[in-house]
C-alpha positions in Angstrom: -70.7 -46.6 -110.7 -73.2 -46.5 -107.9 -74.7 -43.2 -108.1 -75.9 -42.9 -111.8 -79.4 -43.8 -112.4 -79.8 -47.7 -113.1 -80.0 -49.0 -115.6 -78.8 -46.1 -118.0 -80.2 -46.8 -121.2 -78.4 -44.5 -123.9 -80.0 -43.7 -127.1 -76.9 -42.2 -128.6 -77.3 -39.4 -131.3 -74.8 -39.7 -134.1 -71.6 -38.7 -132.8 -69.9 -35.7 -134.8 -66.1 -36.4 -134.2 -64.5 -34.8 -137.3 -62.0 -33.1 -135.1 -59.3 -35.0 -133.4 -56.2 -34.1 -131.0 -52.9 -35.8 -130.8 -50.8 -36.2 -128.0 -47.4 -37.4 -128.3 -45.5 -38.7 -125.1 -41.7 -38.2 -124.7 -40.8 -39.9 -121.3 -37.4 -38.7 -120.6 -36.2 -35.9 -118.3 -32.9 -34.8 -117.2 -33.7 -35.3 -113.7 -36.8 -36.5 -111.5 -38.6 -33.9 -109.4 -39.6 -35.0 -106.0 -43.4 -34.1 -106.6 -43.7 -35.7 -109.9 -45.9 -38.9 -110.5 -45.9 -38.8 -114.4 -44.8 -41.5 -116.5 -41.0 -39.8 -116.8 -37.7 -41.6 -116.8 -34.1 -40.4 -116.7 -32.0 -42.2 -119.2 -28.2 -41.2 -119.9 -28.4 -42.1 -123.7 -31.7 -42.0 -125.8 -31.6 -43.3 -129.5 -33.6 -40.5 -130.8 -33.7 -41.6 -134.1 -35.4 -45.1 -133.1 -37.9 -42.9 -131.1 -38.7 -41.0 -134.1 -39.4 -44.1 -136.1 -41.4 -45.7 -133.4 -43.4 -42.6 -132.9 -44.2 -42.1 -136.6 -45.1 -45.7 -136.5 -47.8 -45.3 -134.0 -49.2 -42.3 -136.0 -49.6 -44.6 -139.2 -51.2 -47.5 -137.0 -53.7 -44.8 -135.4 -54.3 -43.0 -138.5 -55.7 -46.2 -140.1 -58.2 -46.4 -137.4 -59.3 -42.7 -137.7 -59.2 -41.8 -141.6 -60.7 -38.5 -142.8 -60.4 -36.7 -139.4 -59.3 -33.3 -138.8 -56.3 -32.5 -136.5 -57.2 -29.6 -134.3 -54.1 -29.9 -131.9 -50.9 -31.8 -131.2 -49.5 -31.7 -127.9 -45.9 -33.0 -127.2 -46.0 -33.8 -123.6 -43.6 -35.8 -121.1 -41.2 -36.0 -119.5 -39.6 -33.3 -121.3 -40.2 -33.2 -125.1 -38.1 -30.2 -125.6 -35.2 -32.5 -125.1 -36.2 -34.0 -128.3 -34.3 -33.0 -131.3 -36.3 -30.2 -133.2 -35.8 -32.3 -136.5 -37.7 -35.0 -135.0 -40.6 -32.7 -133.8 -40.8 -31.5 -137.3 -40.8 -35.0 -138.7 -43.7 -36.0 -136.4 -45.6 -32.9 -137.4 -45.2 -33.5 -141.1 -46.0 -37.2 -140.9 -49.3 -36.2 -139.0 -50.1 -33.9 -141.8 -49.9 -36.8 -144.2 -52.7 -38.8 -142.5 -54.9 -36.0 -141.2 -56.2 -32.8 -142.4 -54.9 -29.9 -140.4 -57.3 -27.3 -139.2 -56.6 -23.8 -140.3 -55.8 -22.7 -136.7 -54.1 -25.8 -135.5 -52.5 -25.6 -132.1 -49.1 -27.4 -131.7 -47.7 -27.1 -128.2 -44.3 -28.2 -126.9 -43.7 -28.7 -123.2 -40.1 -27.2 -122.1 -38.1 -26.8 -119.0 -36.2 -23.6 -118.6 -32.6 -25.1 -119.2 -30.0 -23.6 -121.5 -30.0 -26.6 -123.6 -33.7 -26.3 -124.3 -33.9 -22.4 -124.7 -31.2 -22.7 -127.5 -33.9 -25.0 -129.5 -36.8 -22.6 -129.2 -36.1 -21.2 -132.6 -35.5 -24.5 -134.3 -38.9 -25.8 -132.6 -40.7 -22.7 -134.0 -39.3 -23.5 -137.4 -40.4 -27.0 -137.3 -44.0 -25.9 -136.9 -44.5 -25.5 -132.8 -46.7 -22.6 -132.4 -47.3 -22.8 -128.7 -44.8 -23.5 -126.0 -45.7 -24.4 -122.2 -42.6 -23.6 -119.7 -42.3 -25.6 -116.5 -41.1 -22.8 -114.4 -43.0 -23.6 -111.2 -41.6 -20.9 -109.1 -40.0 -17.5 -109.3 -38.1 -18.0 -106.0 -34.8 -19.6 -105.8 -35.2 -21.5 -102.5 -38.5 -22.7 -103.6 -36.9 -23.8 -106.8 -34.4 -25.9 -104.9 -37.3 -27.4 -102.6 -39.1 -28.5 -105.9 -35.9 -30.2 -107.2 -35.9 -27.9 -110.3 -32.5 -27.7 -112.3 -32.9 -24.0 -113.1 -32.9 -20.6 -111.3 -35.2 -17.8 -111.5 -33.0 -15.9 -113.8 -33.0 -18.7 -116.3 -36.8 -19.1 -116.1 -37.3 -15.4 -116.8 -34.9 -15.8 -119.7 -36.9 -18.8 -121.2 -40.1 -16.9 -120.8 -38.7 -13.7 -122.6 -37.2 -16.0 -125.4 -40.4 -17.8 -125.8 -42.3 -14.3 -126.0 -40.0 -13.6 -129.1 -40.3 -17.0 -130.9 -43.7 -18.2 -130.6 -47.1 -16.8 -131.3 -48.2 -18.1 -128.0 -46.8 -19.2 -124.8 -47.5 -20.2 -121.3 -45.9 -21.2 -118.1 -46.6 -23.1 -114.9 -46.1 -22.2 -111.4 -46.8 -24.4 -108.4 -48.2 -22.6 -105.1 -49.4 -24.0 -101.8 -45.8 -24.9 -100.9 -45.1 -25.8 -97.2 -44.8 -22.7 -95.2 -46.0 -20.4 -97.9 -48.1 -17.5 -97.0 -50.6 -15.2 -98.7 -48.3 -12.2 -98.9 -45.4 -14.1 -100.4 -47.5 -15.9 -103.1 -49.4 -12.6 -103.9 -45.9 -11.2 -104.5 -44.6 -14.0 -106.7 -47.9 -14.3 -108.6 -47.8 -10.6 -109.6 -44.2 -10.9 -110.7 -45.2 -13.7 -112.8 -48.3 -11.9 -114.3 -45.8 -9.3 -115.5 -44.3 -11.9 -117.7 -47.4 -13.7 -119.0 -48.7 -13.5 -122.5 -52.2 -14.9 -123.0 -52.2 -18.1 -120.6 -50.8 -19.2 -117.1 -51.3 -22.6 -115.3 -51.3 -22.2 -111.6 -51.2 -25.5 -109.7 -51.7 -26.0 -105.8 -48.9 -28.6 -104.9 -50.4 -31.9 -104.2 -48.7 -35.0 -102.6 -49.1 -38.0 -104.8 -48.4 -41.6 -103.7 -44.9 -42.9 -104.9 -43.2 -39.7 -104.9 -40.4 -38.6 -102.8 -42.5 -35.8 -101.2 -45.0 -38.8 -100.3 -42.1 -40.4 -98.5 -41.2 -37.4 -96.6 -44.6 -36.3 -95.7 -45.2 -39.9 -94.2 -42.0 -39.7 -92.3 -42.9 -36.1 -90.9 -40.3 -34.6 -92.7 -42.8 -32.4 -94.9 -45.7 -30.8 -93.7 -48.4 -29.8 -96.3 -50.3 -26.6 -95.9 -53.5 -26.8 -94.0 -56.8 -26.7 -95.6 -57.6 -23.0 -94.8 -54.6 -21.7 -95.8 -54.8 -23.6 -99.1 -58.3 -22.3 -99.6 -57.1 -18.8 -98.8 -54.2 -19.1 -101.4 -56.7 -20.5 -104.1 -59.2 -17.4 -103.6 -56.1 -14.9 -103.7 -55.2 -16.5 -106.9 -58.4 -15.9 -108.5 -58.6 -12.4 -107.3 -55.4 -11.1 -108.5 -55.8 -13.0 -111.8 -59.2 -11.6 -112.5 -57.6 -8.1 -111.8 -55.1 -8.7 -114.5 -57.9 -10.0 -116.8 -56.7 -13.4 -116.9 -59.9 -15.2 -115.6 -59.7 -19.0 -114.7 -61.5 -21.3 -117.4 -60.5 -24.4 -115.6 -59.5 -25.1 -111.8 -55.8 -24.3 -112.3 -55.8 -22.7 -115.8 -56.1 -19.0 -116.6 -56.2 -17.1 -120.1 -57.3 -14.2 -121.9 -60.7 -15.2 -123.5 -59.9 -17.1 -126.8 -56.5 -18.0 -125.7 -57.5 -21.2 -123.6 -55.5 -24.3 -124.4 -57.3 -25.9 -127.1 -55.8 -29.3 -126.6 -56.5 -29.6 -122.9 -60.1 -28.4 -123.9 -60.5 -31.4 -125.9 -60.1 -33.5 -122.8 -62.0 -31.5 -120.3 -64.9 -31.4 -123.0 -65.1 -35.1 -123.9 -63.5 -34.8 -127.2 -61.7 -37.2 -129.2 -57.9 -37.7 -128.9 -55.2 -40.2 -129.6 -52.3 -40.8 -127.4 -48.9 -42.1 -128.9 -45.7 -42.9 -126.9 -45.3 -45.0 -123.6 -48.2 -45.0 -121.4 -50.1 -42.3 -123.4 -54.0 -42.6 -123.3 -56.6 -42.0 -125.7 -60.2 -41.7 -126.5 -61.2 -42.1 -129.9 -64.7 -42.7 -131.7 -64.7 -45.4 -134.5 -67.8 -46.5 -136.3 -70.0 -44.5 -133.6 -68.3 -46.1 -130.8 -66.0 -44.5 -128.2 -63.1 -46.6 -127.4 -60.5 -45.8 -124.6 -57.1 -46.7 -125.4 -53.5 -47.1 -123.6 -50.1 -47.8 -124.8 -47.5 -49.7 -122.9 -46.0 -47.6 -120.2 -42.4 -48.6 -119.9 -40.0 -46.9 -122.4 -37.9 -49.9 -123.5 -41.0 -52.3 -123.6 -42.9 -49.6 -125.6 -40.0 -49.2 -128.0 -39.4 -52.8 -128.6 -43.1 -53.7 -129.1 -43.5 -51.0 -131.8 -40.5 -52.1 -133.6 -42.0 -55.6 -133.8 -45.7 -54.8 -134.3 -45.9 -51.2 -135.5 -47.7 -50.0 -132.3 -47.5 -50.6 -128.6 -51.4 -50.6 -127.7 -52.1 -52.5 -124.6 -55.7 -51.3 -124.2 -58.3 -50.9 -126.8 -61.8 -51.4 -125.6 -65.3 -49.9 -125.9 -65.8 -47.5 -122.9 -69.2 -48.7 -121.2 -72.1 -46.0 -121.1 -71.8 -45.5 -117.4 -68.1 -45.2 -117.3 -68.1 -42.7 -120.2 -70.6 -40.4 -118.5 -68.8 -40.5 -115.1 -65.7 -39.4 -117.1 -67.6 -36.7 -118.6 -68.6 -35.2 -115.3 -65.1 -35.6 -113.7 -63.6 -33.7 -116.5 -66.1 -31.3 -117.5 -66.7 -29.9 -113.9 -63.3 -28.9 -113.8 -64.2 -26.0 -116.3 -65.4 -22.8 -115.0 -68.3 -23.2 -117.6 -69.0 -26.6 -116.5 -70.8 -29.1 -118.9 -73.2 -27.8 -121.4 -76.5 -29.4 -121.8 -76.0 -29.5 -125.6 -72.6 -31.2 -125.5 -73.7 -33.7 -122.9 -76.6 -34.8 -124.7 -74.9 -34.9 -128.0 -72.1 -37.2 -126.2 -74.6 -39.5 -124.2 -78.2 -39.2 -125.6 -79.2 -38.3 -122.1 -80.3 -35.0 -120.3 -78.0 -34.2 -117.2 -80.8 -34.8 -114.8 -81.4 -38.3 -116.3 -77.7 -39.4 -115.7 -77.4 -38.5 -112.0 -78.9 -39.6 -108.7 -81.5 -36.9 -107.8 -81.0 -37.0 -103.9 -77.3 -36.6 -104.3 -77.3 -33.9 -106.9 -80.0 -32.1 -104.9 -78.0 -32.0 -101.9 -75.1 -30.5 -103.7 -77.3 -27.8 -105.2 -78.9 -26.8 -101.9 -75.5 -26.9 -100.3 -74.2 -24.3 -103.0 -71.4 -26.7 -104.6 -73.2 -27.0 -108.0 -75.5 -24.9 -110.1 -78.0 -26.6 -112.6 -79.8 -24.4 -115.1 -80.5 -23.9 -118.7 -77.0 -23.9 -119.5 -75.9 -26.9 -117.9 -73.9 -28.1 -114.7 -71.2 -26.3 -113.1 -69.3 -25.9 -109.9 -69.8 -22.7 -107.7 -66.7 -21.1 -106.2 -67.3 -23.1 -102.9 -67.5 -26.4 -104.9 -64.3 -25.5 -106.8 -62.4 -25.3 -103.5 -63.5 -28.8 -102.6 -63.9 -30.4 -106.2 -62.6 -33.7 -105.4 -65.0 -34.2 -102.6 -67.8 -32.8 -104.8 -67.2 -35.2 -107.5 -66.9 -38.1 -105.0 -70.5 -37.1 -103.6 -71.9 -36.7 -106.8 -70.7 -40.1 -108.5 -69.7 -42.6 -106.0 
């Protein structure tokens, strides 16, 4: 990493890492959305019992490497994990409880799409131990849903949200804005409608065109024209204003919540905490004997499954994170948060002060140009900085 001070000599304080998060990847979807670049796959038939056994095998494998930890969250992501039979989710939760202690307020989330099949499973998922659901609504406009390749309409989305409200103590849903041709008035109206359905959390993502997706091919062919930068910035601004008025301030670039209702699992990622990832392509960051390791599972579903059946796990990478890479990761994740990176946490994780880890000239320029704020609390992006966060991170780090 070019712009960290070199050499970086880390005198690491003893890492207190009792708390741990668990990510469970279910890679299967009913269909593939044209904007999605996740490790998701469409398969007509899935042997769910085999997948249950394999996921439990990986829990056993990783629990032996992280004994005595306290599990603060479990997150079933995908893909579409609500297509998993609820009894399998229950078995995975129960297996995790055998190997780690559960915190008294453990957060257990399942991602879901608003299809009739999945809505019917909400009650069973709640009975299985799931206490938070995140629904991929993506739009409250039928033409936009068709454009995004979604398999539901607006009425079904609203039905899913209202069912979730009755079943789960906490629920959230996602919307994608910044769609081609979208204007401030249309988005403002859609967002206000959404906020009337919100519980304590909502995720609002600007559409990004990712390589390898159908939208990327359409853009290169001239068949899809993304919004210009000025319109995107205006939509971001109005999003913050409307959510603030509804007392759902942003706590991360794309996530809004009532204070105290933030997604605890995702905060683990953004704050540089420990998490274990199981399932195809799942990543992890786990501290073992005072050393932080990055982990990655084999990504292909069939290859992952066959490897777990042979070895008990399908880990393709388990290596110590170099000091500079770890520091860079903390900056890239932490500056997504409205509160940024606290001095205390940064020092506990790296043994360094913030100023000692960064190139002073680059940092000074970003401070002077009002992209970042550095004070006694720590380092965080300004409103101006959030609008160009990727560019700010690039200028700060490399």
